[in-house]
N, C-alpha and C positions, 0 to 999 in steps of 0.2 A: 696143032699145037694140043697141049694136054690141060684138063684142068681137075684137080685135086675135089677127091669128092668131101662135100661139108663135113659128112661124118667121120670121116677117116680124118680128117682135118682137126675136129673138135677132140676125138679122141686121142690122136696121136700116132703114127706110123708104126711107132716100136710095141706101144701098148695095144695096138690092134693087131699086131703081126703074133706076140704073145697070145692074145685071146684066140685066133683062127689058128693058129698053128701049135703051140704049144697047150695051149689049155685044154683038157681033154677028161674024160668018167673018172679017172683015177685021181686027178690033182685035188692035192689036199691043201687047205689054207695056208699052211705051212710054205707051200709050193709057191703062191701068188706073189708075183715083185711088192715091194715097198709101194712103188709109185700107183700101183693099181689099186692096192688096198687102202691107200690115203687120198685117193680118188673115191671109192667106196665108203670109205668111211666120212668121206664130207657133204654126199648125198643129203640135200635139203628135201625130204620127203612131205614137207608141207606145200611145196610149189608143186602146184600141175602142168606147167609148161616146161617139159625137160627138155624141149628141142635145142634151146641154147645153153644148155649147161653142158659142159665138158664131164664134171662129175657121172651127172645123171643119165649121161648118153654111154658112159662105159659101164655104168650098172646095168643098164638095158643090154648091151650087146653081153656082158658074161652071162644075164639070166636069160637071154635068147640063146645064146649057146648052150646053155644046160637043159632048157628046155628041147632043142633039137638032139641033144646027145643020149635025151629020156625018151625020144620017140614022142613028146605030148607036144601038144598046140597050146599057146600060150593064150590065156582069157584075158581082157581089159580090166575085170574088176580086181583080178588078183595081181595087177601091177603095184599099187602103193605096196601092197603087204609083202610082197615080193623082194620089194627096194627097202622096205624096213628089214627085212631078215636080212639081206648081203650087208647093209649099213652095221646093224649088229655085230653079225661075223667079223665083219673086217675090222672094226674098233676092239673086238675083242681080241683079236690076233696083233693086231696093234700094240697092243699093251701089253700082249705075253712078250712080244719082240724087245718090247723098250722095259722087260723087266719086271713090269710092274704085278706078275702074278702070270699064272696059265690057269685057265678053268679045269676044273677038277671032273668034267663030265668026260668021259670016253667017248662019246661022239663027236668029240673037239676035232679026234684026229681020222676021223670018217672023209671020204671024199667031199670034195665043194659039193659036185653035182647030187650027191646023195644025201646030205643036208638040205639042200634046196628042194628037191624035189621029192625026197621021203618022206617020214614020218614026221622030221621036224618040218618040213614046210608044208605039208598037210595039215598041220593043226593049226598053223598060221595062218593060212588061208581060209581055214574054216573057223577063224575066231569072228565074232562081230564085234563090229568098231562104229563108233559114229558116223563114219561116212561110208562103211559097208557092211548091211546087214548079216553076209554072210559069204 
């Protein structure tokens, strides 16, 4: 008797397979499947109980893989900021795909892991917010 992993069930087998097998250090936003982007863009970053939300679990999985690819360890205080960054990037890419303009920033074509773990992500994680002093 086999039981499905609840995280795999929430994210979806197809989406999890893409995240674990296709997503790599050089993958750009342009290569992320629509279904995953839609989930990332739909994350409600104001909710702190992400366990029951498939959109949040998908974002957490993507962020976890990005940290792993960069050889870094996630910290709990960075979670909301990482989620906000991924949500913003996904919304921008969906807008681009829908013909509502392409961002004019040359970083837009950088690998997603680089955006999350590089200077952009570091600046976001270092920002002071009302619920996270630094």
